[in-house]
MMTF fields as JSON, N, C-alpha, C and O atoms, coordinates in Angstrom:
{
  "mmtfVersion": "1.0.0",
  "mmtfProducer": "UNKNOWN",
  "numBonds": 339,
  "numAtoms": 340,
  "numGroups": 85,
  "numChains": 1,
  "numModels": 1,
  "chainsPerModel": [1],
  "groupsPerChain": [85],
  "chainIdList": ["A"],
  "bondAtomList": [4, 2, 8, 6, 12, 10, 16, 14, 20, 18, 24, 22, 28, 26, 32, 30, 36, 34, 40, 38, 44, 42, 48, 46, 52, 50, 56, 54, 60, 58, 64, 62, 68, 66, 72, 70, 76, 74, 80, 78, 84, 82, 88, 86, 92, 90, 96, 94, 100, 98, 104, 102, 108, 106, 112, 110, 116, 114, 120, 118, 124, 122, 128, 126, 132, 130, 136, 134, 140, 138, 144, 142, 148, 146, 152, 150, 156, 154, 160, 158, 164, 162, 168, 166, 172, 170, 176, 174, 180, 178, 184, 182, 188, 186, 192, 190, 196, 194, 200, 198, 204, 202, 208, 206, 212, 210, 216, 214, 220, 218, 224, 222, 228, 226, 232, 230, 236, 234, 240, 238, 244, 242, 248, 246, 252, 250, 256, 254, 260, 258, 264, 262, 268, 266, 272, 270, 276, 274, 280, 278, 284, 282, 288, 286, 292, 290, 296, 294, 300, 298, 304, 302, 308, 306, 312, 310, 316, 314, 320, 318, 324, 322, 328, 326, 332, 330, 336, 334],
  "bondOrderList": [1, 1, 1, 1, 1, 1, 1, 1, 1, 1, 1, 1, 1, 1, 1, 1, 1, 1, 1, 1, 1, 1, 1, 1, 1, 1, 1, 1, 1, 1, 1, 1, 1, 1, 1, 1, 1, 1, 1, 1, 1, 1, 1, 1, 1, 1, 1, 1, 1, 1, 1, 1, 1, 1, 1, 1, 1, 1, 1, 1, 1, 1, 1, 1, 1, 1, 1, 1, 1, 1, 1, 1, 1, 1, 1, 1, 1, 1, 1, 1, 1, 1, 1, 1],
  "groupList": [{"groupName": "MET", "atomNameList": ["N", "CA", "C", "O"], "elementList": ["N", "C", "C", "O"], "formalChargeList": [0, 0, 0, 0], "bondAtomList": [1, 0, 2, 1, 3, 2], "bondOrderList": [1, 1, 2], "singleLetterCode": "M", "chemCompType": "L-PEPTIDE LINKING"}, {"groupName": "SER", "atomNameList": ["N", "CA", "C", "O"], "elementList": ["N", "C", "C", "O"], "formalChargeList": [0, 0, 0, 0], "bondAtomList": [1, 0, 2, 1, 3, 2], "bondOrderList": [1, 1, 2], "singleLetterCode": "S", "chemCompType": "L-PEPTIDE LINKING"}, {"groupName": "THR", "atomNameList": ["N", "CA", "C", "O"], "elementList": ["N", "C", "C", "O"], "formalChargeList": [0, 0, 0, 0], "bondAtomList": [1, 0, 2, 1, 3, 2], "bondOrderList": [1, 1, 2], "singleLetterCode": "T", "chemCompType": "L-PEPTIDE LINKING"}, {"groupName": "ILE", "atomNameList": ["N", "CA", "C", "O"], "elementList": ["N", "C", "C", "O"], "formalChargeList": [0, 0, 0, 0], "bondAtomList": [1, 0, 2, 1, 3, 2], "bondOrderList": [1, 1, 2], "singleLetterCode": "I", "chemCompType": "L-PEPTIDE LINKING"}, {"groupName": "VAL", "atomNameList": ["N", "CA", "C", "O"], "elementList": ["N", "C", "C", "O"], "formalChargeList": [0, 0, 0, 0], "bondAtomList": [1, 0, 2, 1, 3, 2], "bondOrderList": [1, 1, 2], "singleLetterCode": "V", "chemCompType": "L-PEPTIDE LINKING"}, {"groupName": "ARG", "atomNameList": ["N", "CA", "C", "O"], "elementList": ["N", "C", "C", "O"], "formalChargeList": [0, 0, 0, 0], "bondAtomList": [1, 0, 2, 1, 3, 2], "bondOrderList": [1, 1, 2], "singleLetterCode": "R", "chemCompType": "L-PEPTIDE LINKING"}, {"groupName": "ASP", "atomNameList": ["N", "CA", "C", "O"], "elementList": ["N", "C", "C", "O"], "formalChargeList": [0, 0, 0, 0], "bondAtomList": [1, 0, 2, 1, 3, 2], "bondOrderList": [1, 1, 2], "singleLetterCode": "D", "chemCompType": "L-PEPTIDE LINKING"}, {"groupName": "GLU", "atomNameList": ["N", "CA", "C", "O"], "elementList": ["N", "C", "C", "O"], "formalChargeList": [0, 0, 0, 0], "bondAtomList": [1, 0, 2, 1, 3, 2], "bondOrderList": [1, 1, 2], "singleLetterCode": "E", "chemCompType": "L-PEPTIDE LINKING"}, {"groupName": "ASN", "atomNameList": ["N", "CA", "C", "O"], "elementList": ["N", "C", "C", "O"], "formalChargeList": [0, 0, 0, 0], "bondAtomList": [1, 0, 2, 1, 3, 2], "bondOrderList": [1, 1, 2], "singleLetterCode": "N", "chemCompType": "L-PEPTIDE LINKING"}, {"groupName": "LYS", "atomNameList": ["N", "CA", "C", "O"], "elementList": ["N", "C", "C", "O"], "formalChargeList": [0, 0, 0, 0], "bondAtomList": [1, 0, 2, 1, 3, 2], "bondOrderList": [1, 1, 2], "singleLetterCode": "K", "chemCompType": "L-PEPTIDE LINKING"}, {"groupName": "GLN", "atomNameList": ["N", "CA", "C", "O"], "elementList": ["N", "C", "C", "O"], "formalChargeList": [0, 0, 0, 0], "bondAtomList": [1, 0, 2, 1, 3, 2], "bondOrderList": [1, 1, 2], "singleLetterCode": "Q", "chemCompType": "L-PEPTIDE LINKING"}, {"groupName": "ALA", "atomNameList": ["N", "CA", "C", "O"], "elementList": ["N", "C", "C", "O"], "formalChargeList": [0, 0, 0, 0], "bondAtomList": [1, 0, 2, 1, 3, 2], "bondOrderList": [1, 1, 2], "singleLetterCode": "A", "chemCompType": "L-PEPTIDE LINKING"}, {"groupName": "GLY", "atomNameList": ["N", "CA", "C", "O"], "elementList": ["N", "C", "C", "O"], "formalChargeList": [0, 0, 0, 0], "bondAtomList": [1, 0, 2, 1, 3, 2], "bondOrderList": [1, 1, 2], "singleLetterCode": "G", "chemCompType": "PEPTIDE LINKING"}, {"groupName": "PHE", "atomNameList": ["N", "CA", "C", "O"], "elementList": ["N", "C", "C", "O"], "formalChargeList": [0, 0, 0, 0], "bondAtomList": [1, 0, 2, 1, 3, 2], "bondOrderList": [1, 1, 2], "singleLetterCode": "F", "chemCompType": "L-PEPTIDE LINKING"}, {"groupName": "LEU", "atomNameList": ["N", "CA", "C", "O"], "elementList": ["N", "C", "C", "O"], "formalChargeList": [0, 0, 0, 0], "bondAtomList": [1, 0, 2, 1, 3, 2], "bondOrderList": [1, 1, 2], "singleLetterCode": "L", "chemCompType": "L-PEPTIDE LINKING"}, {"groupName": "PRO", "atomNameList": ["N", "CA", "C", "O"], "elementList": ["N", "C", "C", "O"], "formalChargeList": [0, 0, 0, 0], "bondAtomList": [1, 0, 2, 1, 3, 2], "bondOrderList": [1, 1, 2], "singleLetterCode": "P", "chemCompType": "L-PEPTIDE LINKING"}],
  "groupTypeList": [0, 1, 1, 2, 3, 2, 4, 5, 4, 6, 7, 8, 4, 9, 9, 10, 11, 12, 8, 4, 13, 9, 8, 4, 12, 0, 6, 0, 1, 2, 11, 3, 8, 4, 13, 14, 9, 10, 4, 3, 5, 1, 8, 12, 3, 15, 13, 15, 3, 1, 11, 6, 3, 15, 8, 7, 4, 2, 0, 9, 11, 3, 9, 6, 11, 7, 9, 12, 9, 0, 11, 1, 13, 1, 1, 3, 7, 7, 14, 0, 7, 6, 14, 8, 6],
  "groupIdList": [1, 2, 3, 4, 5, 6, 7, 8, 9, 10, 11, 12, 13, 14, 15, 16, 17, 18, 19, 20, 21, 22, 23, 24, 25, 26, 27, 28, 29, 30, 31, 32, 33, 34, 35, 36, 37, 38, 39, 40, 41, 42, 43, 44, 45, 46, 47, 48, 49, 50, 51, 52, 53, 54, 55, 56, 57, 58, 59, 60, 61, 62, 63, 64, 65, 66, 67, 68, 69, 70, 71, 72, 73, 74, 75, 76, 77, 78, 79, 80, 81, 82, 83, 84, 85],
  "secStructList": [7, 7, 7, 7, 7, 7, 7, 7, 7, 7, 2, 2, 2, 2, 2, 2, 2, 2, 2, 2, 2, 2, 2, 6, 1, 7, 7, 2, 2, 2, 2, 2, 2, 2, 2, 2, 2, 2, 2, 2, 2, 6, 6, 1, 1, 7, 7, 7, 7, 7, 7, 7, 7, 7, 7, 6, 6, 2, 2, 2, 2, 2, 2, 2, 2, 2, 2, 2, 7, 7, 7, 7, 7, 1, 1, 2, 2, 2, 2, 2, 2, 2, 6, 7, 7],
  "xCoordList": [4.315, 5.581, 5.596, 4.539, 6.701, 6.573, 7.116, 7.389, 7.237, 7.92, 7.941, 7.218, 9.006, 9.12, 8.71, 8.78, 8.297, 7.655, 9.051, 9.463, 9.503, 9.864, 9.236, 8.162, 9.552, 8.392, 9.184, 9.788, 9.068, 9.556, 8.879, 7.901, 9.094, 8.246, 9.581, 10.796, 8.968, 9.516, 10.353, 9.685, 11.484, 11.93, 10.886, 11.026, 10.214, 9.71, 8.06, 7.457, 7.769, 6.34, 6.775, 6.315, 7.725, 8.109, 8.489, 8.246, 9.201, 9.416, 7.871, 7.402, 7.072, 5.694, 4.843, 4.457, 4.655, 3.923, 4.611, 3.915, 5.683, 6.37, 5.929, 5.592, 5.914, 5.868, 4.027, 3.651, 3.354, 1.768, 1.915, 1.627, 2.532, 2.51, 3.221, 2.32, 4.134, 4.752, 3.156, 2.417, 2.894, 1.966, 0.725, 0.333, 0.271, -0.747, -0.301, -1.065, 1.083, 1.45, 1.805, 1.316, 2.366, 3.004, 4.251, 4.763, 4.435, 6.008, 5.117, 3.961, 6.864, 5.773, 5.74, 5.43, 6.063, 5.668, 4.523, 3.9, 4.181, 2.9, 1.856, 0.775, 1.799, 1.102, 0.963, -0.23, 1.972, 1.56, 0.652, 0.0, 1.014, 0.221, -1.169, -2.126, -1.32, -3.073, -3.751, -4.687, -3.083, -3.634, -3.833, -4.876, -3.018, -3.238, -4.158, -4.392, -4.791, -5.719, -6.873, -7.498, -7.254, -8.062, -8.371, -9.589, -7.804, -7.727, -8.392, -8.999, -7.921, -8.442, -10.137, -11.05, -10.471, -11.111, -12.477, -13.534, -11.94, -13.254, -12.817, -12.794, -12.551, -12.499, -12.51, -13.3, -11.26, -10.992, -10.09, -10.009, -9.542, -8.951, -9.941, -11.036, -9.152, -9.953, -9.984, -9.516, -10.443, -10.801, -9.485, -8.435, -9.641, -8.113, -7.841, -8.784, -6.962, -6.335, -5.622, -4.713, -5.521, -5.053, -5.096, -5.872, -4.384, -4.175, -4.381, -3.686, -5.664, -6.009, -5.23, -5.245, -4.425, -3.747, -4.535, -5.018, -4.701, -5.435, -4.566, -3.461, -6.044, -5.921, -4.931, -5.12, -4.147, -3.432, -4.758, -4.292, -5.889, -6.639, -7.246, -7.51, -7.4, -7.498, -6.261, -6.513, -5.211, -3.903, -4.083, -3.789, -4.596, -4.15, -5.077, -4.632, -6.417, -7.255, -6.997, -7.339, -6.374, -5.949, -4.996, -5.116, -4.053, -3.204, -3.237, -2.194, -4.221, -4.994, -5.735, -5.528, -6.614, -7.553, -6.259, -6.31, -4.902, -4.525, -3.671, -3.246, -3.588, -3.016, -3.906, -3.434, -5.411, -6.117, -6.671, -7.029, -6.555, -7.279, -8.205, -8.266, -9.389, -10.411, -11.715, -12.191, -12.315, -12.805, -14.393, -14.905, -14.916, -16.391, -16.833, -16.09, -18.132, -19.181, -20.647, -21.255, -20.94, -22.077, -23.485, -24.52, -23.419, -24.704, -24.536, -23.433, -25.821, -25.272, -24.987, -24.414, -25.516, -25.089, -23.746, -23.23, -22.896, -21.933, -20.948, -19.91, -21.563, -20.493, -21.216, -20.629, -22.031, -22.298, -21.9, -22.116, -21.283, -20.716, -19.128, -18.524, -18.763, -17.489, -17.232, -16.286, -18.106, -17.966, -17.862, -17.307, -18.619, -18.782, -17.551, -17.281, -17.229, -15.815, -14.632, -13.524],
  "yCoordList": [56.621, 57.374, 58.066, 58.475, 58.098, 58.142, 59.702, 60.387, 60.12, 61.515, 61.269, 60.531, 62.085, 61.886, 63.193, 64.332, 63.024, 64.078, 63.908, 62.828, 65.308, 64.943, 65.421, 66.015, 65.313, 65.944, 65.576, 64.521, 66.406, 66.498, 65.953, 66.591, 65.05, 64.778, 64.468, 64.347, 64.425, 64.353, 63.126, 62.449, 62.424, 61.452, 60.272, 59.077, 60.543, 59.641, 59.194, 58.122, 60.295, 60.276, 58.939, 57.799, 59.543, 58.608, 56.495, 55.467, 56.841, 55.421, 54.822, 53.981, 55.589, 54.963, 54.5, 53.351, 55.362, 55.438, 54.215, 53.745, 53.97, 53.11, 51.614, 50.644, 51.442, 50.342, 50.04, 48.963, 50.954, 50.782, 50.13, 48.943, 51.211, 50.599, 48.828, 47.989, 48.452, 47.345, 46.479, 45.9, 46.495, 46.11, 45.493, 44.328, 46.391, 46.165, 45.796, 45.974, 45.187, 44.856, 46.018, 45.888, 46.848, 47.909, 48.727, 48.724, 49.596, 50.137, 51.514, 51.715, 52.891, 54.271, 54.81, 56.001, 54.088, 54.513, 54.354, 55.192, 52.553, 52.489, 53.05, 52.875, 53.558, 54.369, 55.308, 55.589, 56.414, 56.942, 57.386, 58.39, 56.062, 56.82, 56.175, 56.943, 55.483, 54.821, 56.283, 56.859, 56.581, 58.168, 59.174, 59.828, 59.312, 60.09, 59.974, 60.84, 58.586, 57.646, 58.365, 58.981, 58.372, 58.314, 59.708, 59.877, 60.638, 62.045, 62.75, 63.805, 61.521, 62.145, 61.382, 62.167, 60.095, 59.501, 60.633, 61.136, 60.657, 61.349, 62.884, 63.59, 63.371, 64.825, 65.629, 66.424, 65.006, 65.732, 64.932, 63.803, 64.891, 64.125, 62.63, 62.557, 61.676, 60.537, 59.45, 59.81, 58.5, 57.99, 57.528, 57.36, 57.363, 57.26, 55.538, 54.83, 55.016, 53.671, 53.041, 53.861, 52.416, 51.839, 50.211, 49.394, 50.109, 48.309, 47.968, 48.25, 47.119, 47.058, 45.819, 44.753, 46.027, 45.23, 44.405, 45.03, 43.101, 42.364, 43.059, 43.461, 42.802, 43.535, 41.748, 40.641, 42.042, 40.923, 39.481, 38.42, 39.556, 38.894, 38.136, 36.934, 38.953, 38.577, 37.558, 36.385, 37.927, 37.35, 36.037, 35.134, 35.878, 34.669, 33.636, 32.509, 34.025, 33.242, 32.8, 31.767, 33.747, 33.465, 32.255, 31.212, 32.411, 31.48, 30.075, 29.42, 29.616, 28.888, 28.319, 27.142, 29.114, 28.38, 27.673, 26.445, 28.305, 27.808, 26.358, 25.485, 26.382, 25.336, 24.011, 22.88, 24.34, 23.682, 23.321, 22.278, 24.379, 24.97, 25.044, 25.525, 24.876, 25.521, 25.149, 24.014, 26.387, 26.122, 25.397, 25.397, 24.857, 24.092, 24.234, 24.537, 24.058, 24.385, 23.24, 22.863, 22.925, 21.859, 22.578, 21.933, 23.964, 24.439, 26.063, 26.607, 26.739, 28.256, 29.176, 30.231, 28.675, 29.492, 29.298, 30.278, 28.109, 28.02, 28.916, 29.448, 28.954, 29.729, 31.534, 32.516, 31.347, 32.936, 33.445, 34.579, 32.303, 32.471, 33.126, 34.133, 31.671, 32.552, 33.705, 34.433, 34.005, 35.478, 36.416, 37.371, 36.399, 37.577, 37.691, 38.336, 36.913, 36.202, 37.178, 37.127],
  "zCoordList": [-173.796, -173.772, -171.984, -171.502, -171.303, -169.857, -169.521, -170.507, -168.594, -167.955, -166.645, -165.975, -166.283, -165.105, -163.987, -164.448, -162.568, -162.041, -160.556, -160.131, -160.056, -159.026, -157.748, -157.839, -157.062, -155.658, -154.087, -153.892, -153.309, -152.17, -151.197, -150.809, -150.737, -149.533, -147.985, -148.139, -146.89, -145.772, -145.937, -146.718, -145.633, -145.681, -144.681, -144.943, -143.941, -143.151, -143.702, -143.687, -144.083, -144.959, -146.013, -146.089, -146.67, -148.026, -147.685, -148.318, -146.295, -145.753, -145.687, -146.454, -144.367, -144.382, -145.494, -145.704, -146.043, -147.254, -148.512, -149.412, -148.357, -149.274, -148.177, -148.857, -147.084, -146.194, -146.762, -147.225, -146.618, -146.713, -148.189, -148.344, -149.656, -150.975, -150.709, -150.702, -150.58, -150.338, -149.619, -150.415, -148.49, -148.243, -149.109, -149.049, -149.812, -150.911, -152.167, -153.116, -152.4, -153.56, -154.52, -155.642, -154.367, -155.215, -154.397, -153.277, -156.007, -155.625, -155.818, -156.189, -155.128, -155.342, -156.377, -156.396, -157.649, -158.519, -159.236, -159.887, -158.956, -159.106, -158.375, -158.938, -157.502, -156.447, -156.876, -156.989, -157.398, -157.493, -159.204, -159.492, -160.098, -161.196, -160.589, -160.686, -160.258, -159.395, -159.085, -159.639, -158.204, -157.4, -158.776, -158.792, -159.777, -160.73, -161.788, -162.631, -161.678, -162.513, -162.129, -162.992, -160.907, -160.11, -159.982, -160.039, -159.849, -159.708, -161.275, -161.455, -162.385, -163.572, -163.568, -163.823, -163.323, -163.559, -162.447, -162.827, -161.325, -160.222, -160.537, -159.53, -161.462, -161.828, -160.218, -159.708, -159.745, -158.208, -156.967, -157.451, -155.963, -155.457, -155.054, -154.495, -155.53, -155.102, -153.589, -152.508, -153.764, -152.39, -151.737, -152.356, -150.57, -149.816, -150.089, -149.737, -150.523, -150.539, -149.121, -148.991, -148.366, -147.31, -147.171, -147.666, -146.627, -145.974, -144.873, -143.896, -144.893, -143.391, -142.853, -143.467, -141.475, -140.887, -139.824, -138.879, -139.893, -138.848, -136.965, -136.603, -136.272, -134.866, -134.333, -134.837, -133.435, -132.477, -132.133, -131.717, -132.287, -131.963, -133.34, -133.367, -134.351, -135.853, -136.147, -136.424, -136.096, -136.079, -135.807, -136.59, -134.631, -133.635, -134.487, -134.703, -134.995, -135.493, -136.923, -137.498, -137.304, -139.161, -138.877, -139.52, -137.909, -137.954, -137.048, -137.072, -136.34, -135.628, -136.919, -137.212, -137.731, -138.85, -139.533, -139.472, -140.286, -140.932, -140.424, -141.181, -139.273, -138.54, -138.562, -138.447, -138.743, -138.685, -136.892, -136.345, -136.525, -134.995, -134.844, -133.713, -135.27, -135.152, -134.17, -134.169, -133.213, -132.508, -132.914, -134.034, -131.768, -132.368, -131.291, -130.358, -131.129, -130.507, -130.314, -131.316, -129.31, -129.295, -129.006, -128.842, -128.961, -128.932, -129.474, -129.536, -129.855, -129.682, -128.936, -129.21, -127.624, -126.303, -125.944, -125.406, -126.12, -126.103, -126.922, -126.528, -128.233, -129.087, -128.282, -127.828, -128.38, -128.071, -126.335, -125.906, -125.524, -124.489, -124.777, -124.408, -125.858, -126.155, -126.92, -126.617, -128.064, -128.3, -127.879, -128.423, -126.25, -125.485, -124.142, -123.129, -124.728, -123.375, -123.873, -123.339]
}
């Protein structure tokens, strides 16, 4: 059996939260149900749920790897030099 909850939230908060939920594969209703089930399980306010968004450098590395553009090094020193740059 389902029940309806009406909650007033700032329009911008709703939009931003909706985008986060979309990034983790949920709609607003599913996210709220997950939250409520965690409240019950923990008998209090549950842990935060967030989406990790890679930074620009990480995104470039992911795209390069997907294209098969992987860096190669002939020595540990060369690798360490590249990491430290």
